[in-house]
N, C-alpha and C positions, 0 to 999 in steps of 0.2 A: 053718174058722179056730177055734183054740182061744184062750179067754181064761182065763187063770189068776187065781187070788185069793191074795193074800199077806196075812200077819198079822205085825205086829212084836211080838216078845216084851217089849220095853221099854214102849212106850206104848200097845199094843193096837190100833193102827190097822189096819183092814182096807182093802185096795185092790185094784184090778182091774189086770191087766197085759195091755194090748191089742196085738195083733201088729204094728200100725203103729207103735207106740211102741217095741217092740222092734227093729224095722227101723231106725228113726231112730238110736236108741242104738248100733246096730252100725256105723252110718256115721260115727259121731263117737267115736273113741278117747280124747279128752280128758275125757270124762264119767266121773264116779265109777261110774256103773252100767255101763260098758263091760266090766269084767271078768265081770260076771254074765250076760252074754248071748252070750258066745263059745261056750258049749255050749249043747246043747238043753235048754230049760226042761222041768221035770218036778216032781211033787209031791215036796216034802221038799227041794227044792234051796234053798240059801241065796239070799236076795235082799237088797235094799237099801231102808232106810226113808228116804225124803226128808224127812218131817215131824221125825224125830230129828235128821238130818243138819243141816237148817236151824235146828234149836233148839240146836245146839252139842253134841249127844250123839253117841254112837257109832251109826252107821246101819247097822251090820252084824249087827244081832241080829233079823234078819227072815227068814222062811222062806215059800216057796210052800205053802199049805195045801191047794189044790184046783184042779180044772179044772171050769169051769162046763158045764152040760149044753148041747148044741148049739142047742136052741131059745132058751135064755136068751142065749147068746153071740150069735146072729144078731139078736136083738132089741135087745141093748146096742149091737152094731156099727151097726145102723140108726140108733139114736138118736145115736150119736156122730158119724155122717156127717152126719145132719141138722143137729146143732148146729154142726159145722165149716162147713157150707155157709151157715147163717144169719150166723154171725160173718164170714165172707169178704164178706157183702153188708152188713156194718155194724150188724146186729142182735145184741144180746146178751141172752141168757135169764137169768131170775133164778135164783140157786143155791137149791136146796130142800134140799140135803144138806150 
């Protein structure tokens, strides 16, 4: 499973694009991000900045800048699954980032 990283050219925000997020977006055509996941993701493709959009700016000035190595991707997916499982049981981890 590939995890991509995006960077906004307006605000400079770096973010990860997880495969499970992409699948959820594909299932809901009402989301602003839906047009960005209709085709296969790749480095250099346009993406959507949620931070700019929620701040009232244009969220379309964002691009996918890279694909994480498989070892790092696997580690992040494991962490994501662990956090999701804890939240479903009522535990909330402190945000360090």
